[in-house]
N, C-alpha and C positions, 0 to 999 in steps of 0.2 A: 504494500500500499504506500503510495507516494505521500511524503510529508506535505503539509500545507503551512506555508509561512507567510505572514503579512506583516510588513513593517508598520510600525507606529506612525501615525500622522497627527496632525493637530486635532482631528475630529475622530479617529479610530484608534483602538488599542493595537499593540503588538500582539500577534497570535502566532504561537508555535504548536503544531499538531504533528507528532511523529510517533507513530506506532512502534517502530523498531527501537527507539531510544526511550519509549514510555514517557514522552514529554507532551503534556496538554496544558498550555499555559495562556493566559490572558493577562496583559499588563497595560496600564495607562488609563486613558479616558475613552468613553464611547458616546458620542452623539453625532454619528454620521448623518448626512443629509437624508439618505435612504436606508434605514436600518435593515430593511428587508433585503435589499441588494448587497449590503455588507454581510449579513449573518447567514443568508441562505446558503452560500457555498460551505461555510463552516458546519451548518446543520446537515447538509448533504454529506460532507466528509464523515461526520459522526454516524450518520445513518449507515454508511458502508462499514465503518469501524465496528459497530455493535453486532454486525453479522458474525464477526470472528474477533472479539476483543481479547486483549491480554488477560492473564489470570488476575492481575491487579491493575486498576486504573485510578490514578490520582489526578484530578483536575485542579489546577491553580487559577483562582481569580484574585488578581490584585489590582483592582480597579479604583481609581481615586474618585471617578465620577461617571455616571452614565444617565442618560435621559430615559423618559418613560418608554419611548419606542424601543430602545436597546433593552430595557428591562423586560419587556414582553418577549423578545427574541431570546434572551438569556433563559427565560422560563421554558420557551420552546426547546431550546438546546438541553436543558436539565431533563425535560420530559423524554427526549431521545435517550439520554443516559440511563434513565430508569430500566431500559431494556437489559443493560448489563446486570443490574440488580436482580432482575427476573430470572436471569440465567445462572443465578447463584454464584456469581463471580464477584470479586471485591471491587467496590466503586467508592471512592471517597472524594468529597469536594473540599478543598482547602481554600478557605475564604479569608483573605487578608484585608484588613481595614486599618486606617490611621487611628492611633489610639485615642484621638480626640474626636473621632467621627462616629458618634453613637448611631446616626441614621444609616451609615453603611453596614454597621453590625446588625442593626434591626432588619434592614433589608435582607441580609444573608440569612437571618433567622426565619424570616417570613418565607424566603424561597425554600429553605429546608423543610418547612412545614407543608408548603404547597406540593412539593414533588416527593416528599417522604424519602429523602436520601440522606445518608450520614454526611454531615458537614463537620469540619474542624475549623474553629475561628482563631485567628492569629492577629493580635494587634501588632503595629509596627510604628 
């Protein structure tokens, strides 16, 4: 499976998706003009990945900010990842948030409840 790498821009996060290296990472800010256009290739990549996932999958979100449209697409992405959990394989979401950003912590907790996946929370 080919890796998917997207460089960070002023409007979108850095994305590193690499099955062979077990790297699934999102860093930066996400408020692209068209969230669907930005996130759909990522969601498509994960839809292929969940057909034959690694034994253990850890997805890292270290986003300083994202808008409502991005939030909806992140939930869509997390719902795809639930397939890994249904296959009885390990899936963990590592959710990083600035130590003074209670809103980002609460958003991660809400996402965890919505999709019913194990999240670990890390202040930085």
